[in-house]
C-alpha positions in Angstrom: -10.9 -9.4 4.6 -7.4 -9.1 3.0 -6.0 -12.4 4.3 -4.2 -14.3 1.5 -4.5 -11.5 -1.0 -1.6 -9.9 -2.9 -1.5 -6.2 -3.1 0.2 -3.5 -5.3 0.2 -0.1 -3.7 0.5 3.3 -5.3 0.8 6.0 -2.7 0.6 9.8 -3.3 3.3 12.1 -2.0 0.7 14.8 -1.1 -1.9 12.4 0.1 -1.3 9.0 1.8 2.3 7.6 1.2 2.9 4.0 0.1 4.5 2.9 3.4 1.5 4.0 5.4 -0.9 2.1 3.2 1.5 -0.9 3.3 1.4 -1.1 7.1 -2.4 -1.0 7.0 -2.8 -3.8 4.4 -0.1 -6.0 6.2 -2.1 -5.6 9.4 -5.1 -6.9 7.5 -3.3 -10.0 6.4 -2.3 -9.1 2.8 1.0 -9.7 1.1 2.5 -6.6 -0.4 4.2 -7.4 -3.7 4.8 -3.8 -4.8 4.7 -0.4 -3.0 5.7 3.0 -4.2 5.0 6.7 -3.5 4.6 8.9 -6.5 3.9 12.6 -7.2 0.8 13.0 -9.3 0.8 16.5 -10.7 
């Protein structure tokens, strides 16, 4: 489903961090162009 797609990831420090999402989308075949983990207060 994600094969050939480019993805920008915004993870949440208190939720799901960016690197965890990054691994999932890479497994799905997407290319990660930006990944970060932020604190949304």
